[in-house]
C-alpha positions as CSV (number, residue, x, y, z in Angstrom):
1,X,-0.1,-0.1,0.3
2,X,2.7,2.3,0.4
3,X,5.9,2.6,-1.4
4,X,9.0,4.6,0.4
5,X,12.3,4.9,-0.7
6,X,15.2,6.3,1.3
7,X,17.9,8.5,0.1
8,X,21.4,10.1,1.8
9,X,20.2,13.7,-0.1
10,X,18.6,16.4,2.5
11,X,14.7,16.8,2.6
12,X,15.8,20.1,0.5
13,X,17.9,18.7,-2.1
14,X,15.0,16.0,-2.7
15,X,12.4,18.6,-2.5
16,X,14.2,20.4,-5.8
17,X,15.0,17.0,-7.5
18,X,11.5,15.9,-7.1
19,X,10.0,19.1,-8.4
20,X,12.3,18.3,-11.1
21,X,11.5,14.6,-12.3
22,X,7.8,15.8,-11.8
23,X,8.0,18.1,-14.3
24,X,10.3,15.9,-16.6
25,X,7.4,13.1,-16.4
26,X,4.7,15.5,-17.2
27,X,3.0,15.6,-14.2
28,X,2.9,19.3,-12.4
29,X,3.4,20.1,-8.9
30,X,-0.4,21.7,-7.5
31,X,1.0,22.5,-4.1
32,X,3.5,22.0,-1.4
33,X,2.6,21.5,2.4
34,X,5.5,22.3,4.5
35,X,4.4,20.4,8.1
36,X,6.5,21.6,10.5
37,X,6.2,25.1,9.3
38,X,2.2,24.8,9.0
39,X,2.1,23.2,12.7
40,X,4.5,25.7,14.1
41,X,2.5,28.6,12.8
42,X,-0.6,27.0,15.0
43,X,1.2,26.7,17.8
44,X,2.0,23.1,17.8
45,X,6.0,22.1,18.2
46,X,7.0,20.2,15.7
47,X,10.8,19.6,14.6
48,X,10.8,17.2,12.0
49,X,11.2,17.9,7.9
50,X,8.0,17.0,6.6
51,X,7.3,18.1,2.9
52,X,4.2,16.7,1.0
53,X,3.7,17.5,-2.6
54,X,0.4,17.6,-4.6
55,X,1.4,16.1,-7.7
56,X,-1.3,15.7,-10.8
57,X,-0.9,14.8,-14.2
58,X,-4.3,16.4,-16.0
59,X,-5.1,13.7,-18.9
60,X,-4.6,11.0,-16.4
61,X,-7.0,12.8,-14.0
62,X,-9.5,13.4,-16.4
63,X,-10.0,9.8,-17.5
64,X,-10.4,8.7,-14.0
65,X,-12.5,11.5,-13.4
66,X,-14.6,10.7,-16.2
67,X,-15.3,7.3,-15.2
68,X,-16.0,8.2,-11.7
69,X,-16.5,11.4,-9.8
70,X,-15.5,9.4,-6.1
71,X,-12.1,9.2,-7.3
72,X,-11.6,13.3,-7.0
73,X,-11.3,12.6,-2.9
74,X,-8.3,10.7,-3.7
75,X,-7.0,13.2,-5.6
76,X,-4.3,14.8,-6.6
77,X,-1.7,12.0,-5.7
78,X,0.9,13.2,-2.6
79,X,4.4,12.4,-2.5
80,X,5.8,12.8,1.2
81,X,9.6,14.0,1.8
82,X,10.7,13.6,5.6
83,X,13.3,12.9,7.7
84,X,13.3,9.6,10.0
85,X,16.2,7.6,11.8
86,X,18.6,9.7,10.4
87,X,17.2,9.5,6.4
88,X,15.3,11.2,4.3
89,X,12.3,9.1,3.0
90,X,10.1,9.9,0.0
91,X,7.3,8.1,0.5
92,X,3.6,7.8,-1.7
93,X,0.5,5.2,-1.2
94,X,0.0,3.0,-4.4
95,X,-2.5,4.9,-6.5
96,X,-3.4,0.9,-7.3
97,X,-4.2,0.6,-3.5
98,X,-6.2,3.8,-3.3
99,X,-8.1,3.3,-7.0
100,X,-9.1,-0.3,-5.5
101,X,-11.3,0.8,-2.8
102,X,-13.5,2.6,-5.0
103,X,-14.3,-0.8,-6.5
104,X,-13.6,0.2,-10.4
105,X,-11.7,-2.5,-12.0
106,X,-12.0,-0.5,-15.6
107,X,-9.6,2.0,-14.0
108,X,-6.9,-0.4,-12.9
109,X,-5.1,0.6,-16.4
110,X,-4.9,3.9,-16.2
111,X,-4.0,3.5,-11.9
112,X,-0.9,1.2,-12.9
113,X,0.3,4.0,-15.1
114,X,0.3,6.6,-12.6
115,X,2.0,4.4,-10.0
116,X,4.2,3.5,-12.4
117,X,5.0,7.1,-13.4
118,X,5.5,7.9,-9.7
119,X,7.7,5.4,-8.8
120,X,9.7,6.4,-11.9
121,X,9.5,10.4,-10.3
122,X,10.4,9.1,-7.0
123,X,13.6,7.0,-8.1
124,X,14.6,9.9,-10.4
125,X,14.5,12.4,-7.3
126,X,16.3,10.1,-4.7
127,X,19.0,9.4,-7.0
128,X,19.3,12.2,-9.6
């Protein structure tokens, strides 16, 4: 259900590489949430780095939404970058697993295509 990939890079380095990898794979970054910053502003002490990237490939999203608008509750795809055990980790929920919750077998192919691309994006950001 969860794809995790550790890297030796810092959270900041991975964030830059992830932006590049997302664009290179014809996805777009819709939003980046900085949990440490947001929680601190809300008066909650949180000292770990965690960035959540919301990414989307509009043509793929349209294919899914044309079939089942309920899937909009699981969009956009999210990729997290965080510190854990002295390492930087990239993580995402598998689109195939998320889509399976909607009992829409006709969407399995597009979910697999999106998942394959998200994995490629994460691998490029971790290594590139």
